[in-house]
C-alpha positions in Angstrom: 25.0 69.3 -58.5 27.6 68.1 -55.9 25.9 69.8 -53.0 22.5 68.2 -53.9 24.1 64.8 -54.1 25.9 65.3 -50.6 22.6 66.4 -49.1 20.7 63.5 -50.6 23.3 61.0 -49.3 23.1 62.5 -45.9 19.3 62.1 -45.8 19.4 58.6 -47.1 22.1 57.0 -45.0 20.5 54.8 -42.4 22.0 52.9 -39.4 20.3 49.7 -40.4 22.2 49.7 -43.7 25.6 49.8 -41.9 27.5 46.4 -42.0 28.4 45.2 -38.5 32.1 45.6 -39.4 31.6 49.3 -40.2 29.8 49.8 -36.9 32.5 48.1 -35.0 35.1 50.2 -36.8 33.4 53.4 -35.6 33.7 52.2 -32.0 37.4 51.5 -32.5 38.0 55.1 -33.9 35.9 56.7 -31.0 38.0 54.9 -28.5 41.3 55.7 -30.3 40.3 59.4 -30.6 39.3 59.7 -27.0 42.7 58.3 -25.9 44.4 60.8 -28.1 42.4 63.5 -26.5 43.2 62.5 -23.0 46.9 62.2 -23.9 46.9 65.8 -25.0 45.1 67.3 -22.1 47.9 69.7 -20.9 49.1 70.8 -24.4 49.4 74.5 -24.7 47.1 75.0 -27.7 44.5 72.7 -26.1 44.6 74.7 -22.9 44.2 77.9 -24.9 41.1 76.4 -26.8 39.6 75.1 -23.6 40.0 78.4 -21.7 38.3 80.3 -24.5 35.3 77.8 -24.7 35.0 78.0 -20.8 34.1 81.6 -21.1 30.7 80.6 -22.4 28.3 78.5 -20.4 25.4 76.7 -21.9 23.6 74.4 -19.4 22.2 72.0 -22.1 25.2 72.4 -24.5 28.2 70.2 -25.1 30.8 69.2 -22.5 34.4 70.2 -22.7 36.1 66.8 -22.3 37.9 66.3 -19.1 35.7 68.9 -17.3 32.1 69.2 -16.2 31.7 72.5 -18.2 29.2 72.7 -20.9 29.4 75.3 -23.7 28.1 76.0 -27.2 28.5 72.9 -29.5 30.8 74.8 -31.9 33.1 76.0 -29.2 33.2 72.4 -27.7 34.0 71.1 -31.2 37.0 73.5 -31.4 38.4 72.7 -27.9 37.8 68.9 -28.0 39.0 68.6 -31.6 42.3 70.2 -30.7 42.7 67.5 -28.1 42.1 64.8 -30.6 44.5 66.2 -33.0 47.4 67.6 -31.0 49.6 64.5 -30.6 49.4 63.6 -34.3 48.2 60.2 -33.0 44.7 60.0 -34.4 43.8 58.1 -37.6 44.7 59.0 -41.2 43.5 58.6 -44.7 45.8 58.9 -47.7 44.7 59.7 -51.3 45.1 62.5 -53.7 44.7 64.7 -50.6 45.6 63.3 -47.1 43.2 63.7 -44.1 42.6 62.7 -40.5 38.8 61.7 -40.7 38.6 61.2 -37.0 39.0 64.9 -36.6 35.2 64.9 -37.2 34.4 62.9 -34.2 34.7 65.8 -31.6 32.1 67.7 -33.8 29.6 64.8 -33.9 29.9 64.1 -30.2 29.4 67.8 -29.4 26.3 68.1 -31.6 25.1 64.7 -30.5 25.3 65.6 -26.7 23.5 68.9 -27.3 20.8 67.1 -29.3 20.5 64.2 -26.9 21.2 61.9 -29.8 21.4 58.1 -29.5 24.6 56.1 -30.0 23.1 54.8 -33.3 22.6 58.3 -34.6 26.1 59.2 -33.6 27.5 56.1 -35.3 25.8 56.8 -38.6 26.9 60.5 -38.5 30.6 59.3 -38.0 30.3 56.9 -40.9 28.9 59.7 -43.0 31.7 62.2 -42.1 34.3 59.6 -43.0 32.5 59.0 -46.4 32.3 62.7 -47.3 35.8 63.6 -46.2 37.5 60.6 -47.7 35.6 60.7 -51.1 36.5 64.4 -51.4 40.2 63.5 -50.7 39.9 60.9 -53.4 38.6 63.3 -55.9 41.0 66.3 -55.9 44.2 67.3 -54.2 44.2 70.7 -52.6 47.8 70.8 -51.4 49.4 71.6 -54.9 47.0 74.5 -55.2 48.1 76.0 -51.9 45.1 75.0 -49.7 45.2 72.8 -46.6 43.4 69.4 -46.4 41.2 70.7 -43.6 39.4 72.8 -46.3 37.3 69.7 -46.9 36.4 69.5 -43.2 33.6 72.0 -43.0 31.7 69.9 -45.5 32.0 66.6 -43.7 31.4 68.1 -40.2 28.5 70.2 -41.4 26.8 67.2 -43.0 27.5 65.0 -40.1 26.0 67.7 -37.8 23.0 68.0 -40.0 22.5 64.2 -39.8 22.6 64.3 -35.9 20.4 67.3 -35.8 17.9 65.8 -38.2 17.9 68.8 -40.6 15.5 68.8 -43.5 16.6 68.3 -47.1 16.6 72.1 -47.7 18.4 72.8 -44.4 21.0 70.2 -45.2 21.7 71.7 -48.6 22.1 75.1 -47.2 24.4 73.7 -44.5 26.6 72.5 -47.3 26.6 75.8 -49.1 27.4 77.7 -45.9 30.1 75.4 -44.9 31.9 75.8 -48.4 31.7 79.5 -48.9 33.7 80.9 -46.0 36.1 78.2 -44.8 39.1 77.9 -47.0 42.4 77.2 -45.2 45.9 78.0 -46.3 48.5 75.3 -46.6 50.9 77.5 -44.8 49.8 75.7 -41.7 52.0 72.7 -42.7 55.0 74.4 -44.4 58.3 75.2 -42.7 58.5 75.7 -39.0 55.1 74.5 -37.7 53.1 76.3 -35.1 50.4 75.5 -32.5 47.8 76.1 -35.2 48.6 72.5 -36.7 46.5 71.1 -33.8 43.7 73.5 -34.3 43.3 73.8 -38.0 40.8 71.0 -38.5 39.0 71.6 -35.2 38.4 75.2 -36.5 37.2 73.8 -39.8 34.8 71.4 -37.9 33.6 74.3 -35.7 32.7 76.2 -38.8 30.9 73.1 -40.2 28.9 72.8 -37.0 28.1 76.6 -37.0 26.9 76.2 -40.6 24.5 73.4 -39.6 23.3 75.5 -36.7 22.7 78.5 -39.0 20.9 76.4 -41.6 18.7 74.9 -38.8 17.5 78.4 -38.0 16.8 79.2 -41.7 20.0 80.8 -43.0 20.5 80.2 -46.7 23.8 79.9 -48.5 25.0 80.7 -51.9 24.5 78.1 -54.7 25.9 76.3 -56.6 28.7 76.2 -54.1 30.8 73.7 -56.1 30.0 74.5 -59.7 29.4 78.2 -59.6 31.2 80.9 -61.5 33.2 81.8 -58.4 32.7 78.5 -56.7 34.8 75.8 -55.0 35.9 73.9 -58.1 36.8 77.1 -60.1 38.9 78.7 -57.2 39.9 75.9 -54.8 39.9 72.3 -55.9 39.7 72.1 -59.7 37.3 69.6 -61.2 35.6 67.3 -58.7 33.9 64.0 -59.6 32.8 62.1 -56.5 32.8 58.3 -56.7 29.9 56.2 -55.2 29.4 56.7 -51.4 29.4 53.7 -49.1 26.2 51.7 -49.5 25.3 53.3 -52.9 24.6 50.7 -55.6 27.3 50.2 -58.2 27.2 48.2 -61.4 27.5 44.9 -59.5 27.4 45.6 -55.8 27.2 48.4 -53.2 30.2 50.5 -52.6 32.2 49.7 -49.4 32.5 52.2 -46.6 35.7 54.3 -46.5 36.2 54.0 -42.7 37.4 50.5 -43.4 40.1 52.0 -45.7 41.6 54.4 -43.1 44.6 53.8 -40.8 45.2 53.9 -37.1 48.5 55.1 -35.8 51.1 53.1 -33.8 53.4 56.2 -33.2 52.6 59.8 -32.5 54.1 61.0 -35.7 52.9 62.1 -39.1 51.6 58.9 -40.9 54.2 58.9 -43.7 56.8 58.4 -40.9 55.2 55.4 -39.4 57.0 52.9 -41.7 60.3 54.9 -41.2 60.1 54.5 -37.4 59.4 50.8 -37.8 62.4 50.5 -40.1 64.7 52.5 -37.8 63.7 50.3 -34.7 64.4 47.1 -36.7 67.8 48.4 -37.9 68.8 49.6 -34.4 68.3 46.1 -33.1 70.5 44.7 -35.8 73.1 47.5 -35.3 73.4 46.7 -31.6 73.5 43.0 -32.0 76.2 43.1 -34.7 78.4 46.0 -33.7 77.9 46.3 -30.0 76.7 49.1 -27.6 78.6 51.9 -29.2 77.3 51.0 -32.7 75.1 54.2 -32.9 78.1 56.5 -32.5 79.6 54.8 -35.6 76.8 55.7 -38.0 78.1 57.8 -40.9 75.1 58.1 -43.2 71.3 57.5 -43.0 69.4 57.3 -46.2 65.6 57.4 -46.1 64.0 56.3 -49.3 60.4 57.3 -49.7 57.7 58.5 -52.2 57.0 62.0 -53.4 54.1 62.9 -51.1 55.9 61.8 -48.0 59.1 63.7 -49.1 57.1 66.9 -49.8 55.4 66.9 -46.4 58.1 65.6 -44.0 61.4 65.3 -45.8 61.9 68.5 -47.9 62.0 71.7 -45.9 65.2 72.8 -44.2 63.3 73.1 -40.9 62.8 69.3 -40.8 66.6 69.0 -40.1 66.4 71.6 -37.2 63.0 71.4 -35.7 62.3 73.9 -32.9 58.7 72.9 -32.1 57.0 69.6 -31.4 54.7 70.3 -34.4 57.8 70.4 -36.7 59.5 67.4 -35.1 56.6 65.0 -35.5 56.5 66.1 -39.2 60.2 65.5 -39.8 61.7 62.4 -41.4 65.2 63.1 -40.0 63.9 63.7 -36.5 61.6 60.7 -36.2 64.3 58.3 -37.6 67.1 59.7 -35.5 65.1 59.6 -32.3 64.0 56.0 -33.0 67.6 55.0 -33.6 68.9 56.7 -30.5 66.1 55.8 -28.0 64.8 52.5 -29.3 61.2 53.9 -29.1 59.1 56.8 -30.2 56.6 58.2 -27.6 55.0 61.4 -26.9 58.0 62.3 -24.8 60.2 62.0 -27.8 59.0 65.5 -28.7 59.4 67.3 -25.4 61.5 70.6 -25.3 64.5 69.0 -23.8 64.7 66.3 -26.4 64.4 68.8 -29.2 67.5 70.5 -28.2 69.7 67.4 -27.6 73.0 68.0 -29.5 73.6 64.3 -30.1 70.1 63.9 -31.6 70.8 67.0 -33.9 74.2 65.7 -35.0 72.6 62.4 -36.0 69.9 64.3 -38.0 72.5 65.9 -40.0 73.6 62.6 -41.4 70.1 62.0 -42.9 69.4 62.4 -46.5 66.0 61.8 -48.1 65.8 60.3 -51.6 63.1 58.9 -53.9 64.1 55.4 -55.2 62.7 54.7 -58.7 61.2 51.4 -57.5 59.0 53.2 -54.9 57.5 55.5 -57.4 53.8 54.9 -57.9 53.3 52.6 -54.9 51.6 55.4 -52.8 48.8 55.3 -51.6 48.5 51.6 -52.0 51.6 51.2 -49.8 53.4 53.6 -47.4 56.8 52.1 -48.2 60.1 53.4 -46.6 63.4 51.9 -47.3 65.9 52.9 -44.7 69.7 52.4 -45.1 72.1 53.0 -42.3 75.9 53.0 -43.0 78.6 52.7 -40.3 82.3 53.5 -40.3 83.1 49.8 -41.0 81.4 50.3 -44.4 78.6 48.0 -43.6 75.0 48.9 -44.8 71.9 47.9 -42.7 68.8 48.0 -44.9 65.2 47.5 -44.0 62.1 48.3 -46.0 58.5 48.5 -44.4 55.5 48.8 -46.6 52.6 48.6 -44.2 52.8 49.9 -40.7 50.6 48.4 -37.8 47.2 50.0 -38.1 47.1 49.9 -41.9 44.2 48.1 -43.4 46.6 45.4 -44.6 48.2 45.2 -41.1 45.3 45.8 -38.8 45.7 46.8 -35.2 43.7 44.5 -33.0 41.0 45.6 -30.6 43.2 44.6 -27.7 46.0 46.9 -29.0 43.6 49.8 -29.4 42.5 49.3 -25.8 46.2 49.3 -24.8 46.8 52.5 -26.6 43.8 54.0 -24.8 45.0 52.8 -21.4 48.5 54.3 -22.1 47.1 57.6 -23.1 44.6 57.8 -20.2 47.0 56.8 -17.5 47.3 59.5 -14.9 44.2 61.2 -16.2 41.6 58.7 -15.4 41.5 56.2 -12.6 41.8 52.5 -13.7 38.2 51.7 -12.9 37.1 54.8 -15.0 39.3 53.7 -17.9 37.6 50.3 -17.9 34.2 52.0 -17.8 35.0 54.1 -20.8 36.2 51.2 -22.8 33.2 49.1 -21.9 30.8 51.9 -22.8 32.4 52.6 -26.1 32.1 49.0 -27.2 28.4 49.3 -26.4 28.0 52.7 -28.2 25.1 51.4 -30.3 23.1 50.6 -27.2 23.2 54.2 -25.7 20.0 56.0 -25.7 21.7 59.3 -25.1 25.4 59.9 -26.0 25.7 62.4 -23.0 26.1 59.3 -20.7 29.7 59.1 -22.0 30.8 62.7 -21.0 31.0 62.3 -17.1 33.4 59.3 -17.6 35.9 61.6 -19.3 36.3 64.0 -16.4 40.0 64.3 -15.6 41.3 63.5 -12.2 41.9 66.5 -10.0 45.5 67.6 -9.7 46.6 66.5 -13.1 49.2 69.0 -14.3 51.6 67.1 -16.5 51.4 64.4 -19.2 51.7 60.8 -17.8 54.8 58.9 -18.6 55.4 56.1 -21.2 52.8 57.2 -23.7 53.2 56.8 -27.5 54.1 53.5 -28.7 51.6 50.6 -28.8 53.1 47.2 -28.1 52.5 44.5 -30.7 50.6 41.6 -29.4 49.3 38.3 -30.7 45.7 38.8 -29.4 43.0 38.3 -31.9 40.0 40.8 -32.1 
């Protein structure tokens, strides 16, 4: 039974079995996620989630990041998780089903703080969450069946919470069953004109996973078998599931590697399939201006974005992608991301502000975009995230650039220094410089923390912060080694 296997793996995973590279990667993802959260501090859905969580006070609970308020761990998971996700800037995993596995981190830190867990226990729980979510994404696609990828989230967050809370074998199994029975999410979240809920969909799934673990800890039982049952997950939601080996499990020749090493950090605050498109647009813009002069952008007649089927389905198909009215739709739009990169020479969090969304020049350029699937790009995903961009001008000249691996991809890794720079940019104006340094230093020493709650006071936002800081969104490329 799949639930039994998930529970056994949760119980067996040990910090001492984690390779140093995996432990270090966890620290990189924690720092990246905290930066994304600070950058989203004033976003409307994040304010709503925080206000709701602040209505409940629990002295020994979990901190709402940026404040001194402590609440129930599941409410903190929802509010803090929305912060991590809002900017569409946290990490990604692409397989049969896409995911943002760092969405689990808010849940783990919330439960970890309430449980007074050590940094090592938090690290192993994060590794576990990445394993569970990514292996499920490897096994079956939910999107074609009408379900959202966050439907896998209650399983990963529940098991990670169970690990932090030191649940028994039986309790862990029931946490899986409870997480799976009541938390199926509709794909409508990511279709057409996108709403605020895009930022909250996984944080809600993680909240439900934490709640399932809390219930199981107190003796609540859940229906079994949750995956293979007559009306279970495989019959109604995913179709057949066959989980591969988890990280550390022994294969025919050697242990399986850990999935966190196969996930991607973002350079730009856009849907991951658009990362290579933005890179290509910025490269072509430079060539255009160099060859045809300052008014070259006004002479563009056609823009062709060549991509693969999954990318086209998510960010290059719906009519709303050519006339986005919300930030959520714009950062999931091939036409918008490419057009704004061509016009501005950068893509930052400010590229999606209300004033920019209504710019007639930008909208005119978007209407020149068409999205196609070149035969030579078929089958390259998910090994590569290839985008071939062609820009044609009135002079009849074509400018063509193809990018296969964006910065942050495992084959084009972002350095520690670049992740620190991203954190500094996102934290600017929210935390004082000295505080920023303390957070960075503490995260790199996460495995040495006796109690993860020591991190929370360092995240408290400066008084008087009412608007996002300037200049966020694009990480500069450097030659620094890790």
